[in-house]
N, C-alpha and C positions, 0 to 999 in steps of 0.2 A: 711068607705070605701076611703074617704082621703087618706088612709095609707094604703090602698090594694091597690088603683093606682099607689101610687109615689113607692110605695117598686119593682111593677111590671117594672115600666120602669126600675129604677134602675138595675136590676138584669137578665134585657137581656142580654146577654154575647152576641155581636158582632160575625157574625157568620163566618166571617174570623180566630177566633179565638178559636172557638168549633171544638176539636180534634177527629177527624173521624178514625175511627179502622177496616178498611175491607181491607182482603185477598186480593183483587185488585186494590189497587192503591198502584199507585209508583212516580219514584220522577224522574224528567230528571236533565237531565246534561249536560253544557256547553261542554262539548268535552266527549270521552267516552277512552281515554287515553291523558297524562298528559308527553308532549314529554321533554326532555331537551334536549338540543345540546353537542358537547364532552364537558366534566367538568373535569378540572385538579384534580388530587387528592389532598386531604388535603387541597384545597379551596376553597370549598364550591358555590352552582349556585345562579344566582338572585332567586328570591319567586313568582313562578307561582301561576297565581289565576283557581282554579277551581270552578266553580257556581253551585251550586245543587240548583233546581228548585222544588216548589209545586204549580203545574198547576190550583189543586182542589180550586174550595172555601172556603174548611172549612181546617184548621188545621191537621197537622200531625207529630208526636211525632215520632221522627227517633229512635227507640230502641237502636243502635249501633254502632257509626261511627271510625271504625280500618283500622291500617297497618298490613300490613298480616305478615309482621314478628315481629310485634308488633316494640321491644326494640331492636333487634338483624337488623331493617333495615337502611339501609345507608338514608333512607326519614326520613323528619320532618311533621308532619301536625300543622296546628293550625288552632284550632276551637275557634270562640268567643274570640279570642283574645288569649287564651291557647293553648301553644306547649304541645304535649299529643298526644301520641301513640295508645288512642281511648282513645271516648269520649259515655257517654249513657244520654238518656233522652233529647236528641236535638229536640227543636219543632222549626216547619216552620209555619207559618201564612197563610192561605189563598191566595194564590195567590203572594206569597212574593218567596226569593228567600234565603240564606245561603252563605257566601263565602267560602272556605273551604283551604287554602293558604297551598303554598307544599313544597319545597324545599331539596337539596341530599347535602349530604357529603359522599366523597368516598374515602375509604382507600385505598390504596395503597399496586401493587401485584407487580408477576415479567414477565409480560406483557407490553411490547412496543408499541402494535399495541393496538387502542381507542375496550376497552370489555363492555358488557354487563354490565349491571344493575338492576335488574325490580323487582318490586315490585306491591302491588294493592291497595287500600282502599274500604273495603266495607262499602255496608251503610244496614245496617238492619231494616228492618220495616214490622211490624204487619206478622211475621214469611218469606218475604220474604226477596232475598238476594240481592243485584243490587251491580256493583265490576266496579272499573274504574281503569284503567292502568295504574301503573310509570314507564317510560323508560327513562333510560341518557344512556352516555357512558360515561366512565371515560376515563382518557388518565396519564399515568406515566407521570413523567418528573425530570431534575435535575432544582433544585430548587437552587437560588442563592439568599442570604441573608444578606447586608453587608459584600462583599469578596473584597480583595484585592489579586488579581494574580500575580505573581512572575515569576521568570524564563520565559520556554516557557511551553504555554498550549492549548492543543487542545479542542473544540470543538465538540462531536462527533454529527450523524444524525438519530440516531434509536429512540433518544425520543427527544421534547419540551424541551427548557429552559427557565427558570421562574424565571425573575429580578426580585425580595421585594427590593424597597429600593435606591441600586446601587451594581456596579461591577466597581472593581478601576482596570486595566492591567498598574501595576506600572514602572515607568522610570526604561528603560533600559530592560523592560520585551515585551513579545510578544504572542499574543492571535492568530489561526488561527483560524475560524470558519469553516469545512467543508460545502460540496455542501450539498445542498439539509435540511438544516438545519434549525427550526425554533424558533424564538427566543421570545418570550413574554415579555412584562414588566406589572405590577401592575402603576396607578397611584402613578404620581410624580418619579418614576424609572427613573434612569439614567445608562448609561454605560461610565464612564470613562476612557479616553486613556492620558497615560502620558506616555507610550511609545509606540509601534505599535499592529495595529489589521489590522488580514488577512483575509477577506471575499473572499474563494474563491470558488464561486458558481459556477453554467454551463449553458449552454441558457436551458438544460433537465433540472438542478437540483438544482435550486434559490435560494436563502437563504431568509427565510422573518424576516420582525421584524415588532410586533404592539402591542396592547395595548393586556391584557392576558384574557381579556372577551370574549368568541369565538361566543355569542348569534350571529344570523344575525344585529340584532337591533345596533351593534355597529361596521359594515363594515365600515361603513367611518364617522365614529365621529373621528372631533380631539382635539386633548389635551387629550388623555387618556393618556399617560405617556410622560414622561420629551425627550428622545432621547437622539443621541451618541454623549457626547460630549468632539474632542479632547483639549488639554490643552496644556500649552508652552511649556514641556518637548517634547512635539511626534510629529512624525514623523515614515517618510517611510511607509506613508499606505497607505492599496491596496484595491477596494473596489469592487467582481466582479461578476454581475449578483446578485442584490439585490434587496427586495421589502422591504424600510420603509416607515409606514405610519403610521397614525394617532395621532403624538407627538406634543409639542408642536412643538417642530425643530429638521427636521431630522439628516443634520448633525451640532450640532458647529462648528465652528475653530474658537482656540487662539490660537496662535502661531505667538509673535509680536519679532522675530528675525531679520527681515529685510537679509534676505537671499535669492536671489534669483533663486540660481543655482539650487537646488528641490525644487520638489513638495512635501507638506508635506501630501495630498490628493490627492489622485485617484481614482474616479469612472470612473467605465466602465459599461456601460450594466446597469445600475441602474432605479429606478423609486423611486420617493419619493413623496409622493399624502397625501393631507389632513391634515396637519399638522395647529396649529394654531396660526403659530407666522410665521415660514418660509422655505423653505427646507431645503435652505443652510443661516446661517447667520456666516458671517467670519469677525474676529477681525485681521487686518491686517498676516493671516496669506496667506499662497499658494497654491489655489483650481486648479486640471483639473480636467474636466469631458468630456467623450468620450460614445455617445448616450443613453445620460439621458435624462432622463423626468421626468422636475418638473413639478408639475400638485397641485391645488386647494389651495392654504396654505392664510392665514389669515391676514398676512400683505404683504411679500412681497415671491414671489418666488426665489429669489436670492438676497441677499443685504453683502455687506464689505465694515465695519467703519475702519477709518484709515487706508486706501490703503488695496496693498496687489497686490501679482501676479496669476491671472486666464485665464485660456483657457478652451473656451468650444464650444465645435464640435459636430457635426451635433447630437445637441441638443435638447428636444423641452422642455418652459417655457410658461404654459397653463394654464393661473388662474385663470382660472373660480372658483366663490364660490358669497357662497351664503352669506359670510359676508361684513359688510360696511364699504367692503375695502376702506381706503384716501390714500394709501402710489405707487405707481408706480412697478410694480412686479419687476423691475431689477434695483436697485438704488447699489453708491456708493459713497465714500466719503475718502478723503486726511486727514481727521481729525476726533480723536474719542477723545472725552472727559471724562472719567472716573466719576467713583461718588466721586470721592476725587477731581475732576476737572484738574487732570493733563492729558492734553493731549500728544495724540499718534499721527505724523507727520509722512506720508508717503505714496512714491507716489502711483499711481495706476497704474498695467500695465495688460491689461485687450485684449483679444484674441477673437472675435468672426465670427467663421466659421460655415455655411451651416449650421446656425441655424435659432429657430421659437422664435419670444420673443411674443406670445400674448394672449390679454383676452376676447375679443369681446367685445360689448358694457356695459357699464354699466349705467345705468338708463337713457336707451338711445341714450350716444352717444359712439361714440370711444375715450377711455380718455388718458392720459398721461401715458407708460407702462414703461419708462425710466426715469433715474435720475440720474446727477449727480453733488455734490458738494463740490466744490473746494476750502475748508475754508483756506485751508493750503498757497494755491498758487501752490500749488508744479506741473511741468510737467505731462499732462495727456496723455500717451501713449496707444493709443488704434489700434485696426485693425477691423475692420468690411466688410466681406463679404461674399456675397451670401446667406445674409440674407432674414429671413421677421423678418419686424417689427413693430411695435406700436407705431409710434411718431412721436408727428409734431413737437417737440422741436428740435430736430437734423436729422432734415431729410434732410436742405440742408449744416448741417458741415459730411454726412458721407458718404462714397463712393458709386455712386451711380449702382455700380453692386447688392448691396439691394434693397430689394421691400419692400417699403413701406403701410403702412395701410390698406393693401389689405388681402384680409381672406384668412387665409389659409385653408378651407373647411376641417376641418376635420369630423373623420364618423360621432358621436356623442358627442355634448355638454350638456347634461344632462344625467343626472344617471341613467341607468353603462355609464360614459364616455368610449370614444375612439377614441384616442387619433393620430391614423394612417390618410391617407390620402384616400380624397375623388377620385377618377379616375378623378375629373375634377379640382385638387388644383391646382391651380397655381405654388405649392412647388414640384410637377411630374417636375424630367427630369430639376431642375434649379438650380442644386446645383454643387460647384466647385470637377473637378472628384481627389480625395484626394489618390493615391496607396495604402498606408500605412492604408488604412482603409477599409478592405475588407467588412465586414459586420455592421448590422444595430441591435435593441435593442433588436430584437428577434433571432438573428444568421440570419437573413434572407441578404443572397448575396445582395451587392450593383450592382447598374448598374456603370461598370469599366469608359465608356464616358459621360451618363448621370445619376448622382445621385441625388436623388432626398433629396430635403431640410428638417431637421430635424432627431428625432433619428428613425423613421419608415421607412422604404423603403421599396414602393406598390408593393404589387404581381406581376407583371406581369404577362400575361394569354399566 
């Protein structure tokens, strides 16, 4: 009798493990379609999860899970850790679920515009067939991997450009990027410029630089690629109507020639956003920015080490950020010490006109957002006029046409950010008229008599 009781106890299978085979039993899914955003050909996508639920109290055994196009499919599925186009006899306990991982790798074709790539995953259970759709858009592109450009080069806008590792513009050579072009870079990739870079965007067809992941999750992630690095021989660079985002540093400028005659880099109507280190990081270079927004950088909006010549006119430096940033947004030194211990000393010449340097409160306080370190003791040549500046340290020493520690009242200082001006902003009508500068960052006509401070001119009713 005791043996029979023990046998009965240990032979009872839990209800959740007992497989039922009724024709009306169905599975449930976390989505009826697994949708991928645009995926570059030959690149591969992120991996997405499809959850398959068994809401029954008993277990089910799925007869077959398979891709519609099997081995010919652009999609790959992973079931129980195994990548396979089909699997049989897959069991799900009662009240439990199964992960099916899905990714896509798209081969190139002749389309310049995004093209549809679809398939499905079918689940056969007790002769009943259920289906989940798989949808992605493929995008052909120009791929540049460890490329050195010589002579004169044009990058057209008919397809995106994807940079792997680096692209180098050789000394004495020129790269022209045409209006409307889109440039994407993988993690750690750089564009090195030893020659000349000309970006020829327009207000209607801006040029975009970003990381190569196109999923919305990556829209505002900093540090996805290296940035554009202008090295010592580089000269005569012009960047117009360009949006550069999500790099480590947007613009690196390394030109210790100490030649004030011309600017090495000129930015017009540009935005630099979401950099993990700095929007502009300069080492003794000569940089000019007009109608430019620099926002949300991890260390500096602009930093100039070892002096240089700088001009910021109608610019907005709005360094709102989730980083625990201790550095001021706007920082310059007249000495740069290299890793070998060698000092580069050069005076700082800086013009800031009709611009905003603002970062709001950090930890509940207005912090110092400007800094100058005069280690070499060289003369500091600065002009600040008609700006809004967040500073306590330099409030008494700068021109009284500036507004100090007054909130410029941007439209929105949380994501999604909007650094145009509210109707009640103190920046409205407070700029010095500059007849040579007729339009703002978005090509809006500036008021001839009372223009607004910053990169954006408020549109009058």
